[in-house]
SETORRO-61518 format. One line per 5 residues: number of its first residue (from 1); their letters; for each residue x, y, z of C-alpha. Coordinates in steps of 0.25 Angstrom, whole numbers. Layout:
NUM) a) X/Y/Z; ...
//
This chain:
1) mhprc) 546/448/663; 547/436/672; 544/437/687; 557/437/697; 557/432/711
6) itchg) 561/443/721; 566/432/730; 576/424/721; 576/432/708; 571/420/700
11) ehatr) 562/421/688; 549/417/696; 539/424/704; 543/427/719; 531/418/724
16) ecsin) 536/406/716; 550/407/723; 555/395/730; 563/404/740; 555/407/752
21) ekive) 565/412/762; 567/427/766; 577/435/757; 589/439/765; 595/448/755
26) pvcin) 584/453/745; 588/457/731; 579/466/722; 576/459/709; 573/473/703
31) cgvkg) 585/481/707; 595/470/712; 597/478/726; 598/469/738; 589/473/750
36) hlaac) 575/473/744; 566/465/735; 559/470/723; 546/468/730; 550/477/742
41) kgfqa) 542/490/744; 555/497/746; 560/494/731; 562/508/725; 565/504/710
46) lpvik) 550/503/707; 543/514/715; 528/513/718; 520/522/709; 511/530/717
51) kpstr) 497/534/712; 494/548/712; 485/553/723; 470/556/719; 469/564/732
56) qpgks) 467/579/730; 472/586/743; 464/599/747; 451/594/741; 439/588/748
61) yaqaa) 432/575/744; 420/583/739; 429/592/731; 436/581/724; 423/574/722
66) avkka) 417/586/715; 428/587/706; 427/573/702; 412/574/700; 414/586/691
71) qeekq) 424/579/682; 415/567/681; 403/576/677; 412/583/667; 416/569/660
76) mkks) 401/565/660; 397/578/652; 408/575/642; 403/561/639
//
């Protein structure tokens, strides 16, 4: 897969592009729609994958630490 410039759609990296002016009518290289670039945060075709939360609502730090410590001790006994 070759890099594609988001400025001119050429087959080179964007940082190597000779065009330095602001893009008046940006066109996305991924979906072809005018009005946004592929590097735009608002591009919805490639959604951001969110990490699952490790927070446990309703538990204090001491309770969560006790559970983790018990799990570690259980693994140590198996070894």
